[in-house]
C-alpha positions in Angstrom: -15.6 -2.0 16.8 -12.1 -1.2 18.4 -12.1 2.3 20.4 -8.6 3.9 20.8 -8.4 6.0 23.8 -6.0 8.9 24.8 -4.4 8.4 28.8 -2.7 11.7 29.7 0.2 11.1 32.4 1.7 13.6 34.6 5.4 12.0 35.1 7.7 9.4 32.8 7.3 7.0 35.8 3.8 6.7 35.2 3.5 6.3 31.8 5.9 3.3 32.0 4.4 1.4 34.8 0.7 2.0 33.2 2.3 0.7 29.7 3.6 -2.1 31.3 0.5 -3.3 33.3 -1.5 -2.6 30.2 0.6 -4.7 28.3 0.6 -7.6 30.9 -3.1 -7.4 30.5 -3.2 -7.6 27.0 -4.3 -4.0 25.3 -2.6 -3.0 22.5 -1.2 0.4 22.4 -0.1 1.8 19.0 1.7 4.8 20.4 2.9 7.5 22.6 3.5 10.8 23.0 6.5 11.9 25.0 8.5 15.5 25.2 11.5 13.3 25.0 12.7 9.7 24.6 11.5 7.1 27.1 13.3 3.9 26.1 11.4 1.7 28.2 8.4 2.6 26.0 10.1 1.1 23.3 10.6 -2.0 24.1 7.1 -2.2 25.6 5.1 -0.6 22.2 7.7 -2.9 20.3 7.6 -0.8 17.6 8.3 -2.8 14.1 11.8 -1.9 12.1 11.5 0.1 9.3 11.2 -1.7 5.9 12.7 1.3 3.6 16.2 0.6 4.0 15.9 -2.7 2.0 13.6 -1.4 -0.1 16.3 1.5 -1.1 18.9 -1.0 -1.6 17.0 -2.9 -3.9 15.9 0.1 -5.9 19.7 1.7 -6.0 21.1 -1.8 -7.0 18.6 -2.4 -9.4 18.9 1.1 -11.2 22.7 1.2 -11.1 22.4 -2.5 -12.8 20.2 -1.4 -15.6 22.2 1.8 -16.2 25.4 -0.2 -16.7 23.6 -2.8 -18.7 22.1 0.0 -21.1 25.6 1.6 -21.2 27.2 -1.9 -22.1 24.6 -2.7 -25.1 25.0 0.8 -26.3 28.8 0.0 -26.6 29.3 -3.5 -27.3 26.1 -4.4 -29.2 24.3 -1.0 -30.6 26.7 0.8 -31.6 30.8 -0.7 -31.0 33.5 2.0 -31.9 37.4 0.9 -31.7 38.7 3.8 -30.0 42.4 3.5 -29.2 42.5 -0.3 -29.4 40.5 -0.6 -25.6 38.0 -3.1 -25.8 34.8 -2.7 -26.5 33.3 -4.2 -22.9 35.7 -1.7 -20.8 33.6 -1.6 -17.7 35.5 0.5 -15.5 34.3 3.3 -18.1 30.9 2.4 -17.5 30.7 2.8 -13.6 30.4 6.1 -12.7 27.0 6.8 -14.2 25.3 3.7 -13.0 26.7 4.9 -9.5 25.0 8.1 -9.6 22.0 7.0 -11.0 21.4 4.1 -8.3 21.9 6.8 -5.5 19.5 8.9 -7.2 16.6 6.3 -7.2 17.6 5.1 -4.3 17.0 8.4 -2.4 13.8 9.3 -4.0 12.5 6.1 -3.6 13.3 6.1 0.0 11.7 9.8 0.5 8.7 8.5 -1.2 8.1 5.6 0.9 9.4 7.4 4.0 6.2 10.1 3.3 4.1 7.3 2.3 4.9 5.3 5.8 4.2 8.3 7.8 0.5 9.2 6.1 2.1 12.4 4.8 0.9 14.6 3.2 -2.0 14.8 5.9 -3.7 18.0 6.6 -5.4 16.9 9.9 -4.9 13.9 12.2 -7.7 12.9 14.5 -4.6 13.0 17.3 -5.1 16.8 17.1 -8.5 16.8 18.6 -7.3 15.6 22.0 -7.6 18.3 24.3 -3.9 19.2 25.7 -1.9 17.2 23.0 0.1 20.3 22.7 1.7 19.5 26.1 3.0 16.7 24.8 6.2 18.5 23.2 6.5 20.4 27.0 5.5 18.4 30.1 2.8 15.8 29.6 3.0 12.1 28.7 0.0 10.6 26.1 -0.3 6.8 25.8 -2.8 5.9 23.1 -4.5 2.2 24.3 -7.0 0.2 22.1 -9.9 -1.3 23.9 -11.4 -4.7 23.6 -14.1 -5.5 21.2 -17.1 -4.5 23.6 -18.7 -1.5 25.4 -18.5 -2.9 28.9 -14.5 -3.4 28.1 -14.5 0.1 27.5 -15.3 1.1 30.8 -13.3 -1.6 32.3 -10.2 0.2 30.2 -11.2 3.8 31.8 -11.4 2.6 35.3 -8.2 0.8 35.0 -6.2 3.9 33.3 -7.8 6.2 36.0 -6.4 3.7 38.7 -2.9 3.9 37.2 -3.0 7.6 37.8 -4.0 8.7 34.4 -5.1 12.6 34.4 -7.5 12.4 31.7 -8.9 9.7 29.4 -10.4 10.4 26.2 -11.8 8.6 23.3 -9.7 9.6 20.2 -11.5 7.6 17.1 -13.0 4.5 16.5 -11.7 1.8 14.1 
């Protein structure tokens, strides 16, 4: 069973040096909470790129293609009308609706995927149980660290975080 520990640091330099040391020691760090963006943490924590944009693109193009195909089928095959001598498959006439429907579908799917990826809607998160986590938006820096598998390594991790100038080390939850 892996445990997640939250370490509270007072300065930006302290959390960055602790994260570098823990990363070199092979510990996984799922997240960090800081009052402002700390760029070195982005590289150390190595957040993965979001897959929302490709999903939105694929949804938008698929929906627009489907809307175009429906208009083309209804105008050329299902109910052909020869109006003013124009060809039945006059494609410029069909472009407005597929564009609008494609953008609408893309935005809706993007919003749904974004909410699901963020874990929303959620009424409670174990992060809220950390004492003083509200100060992460003011003047404190919190680093979540995943411990190794056995109980002995939990104590080693706690001691290591204390030597890295962590103010407090709390167990948040277990997986």
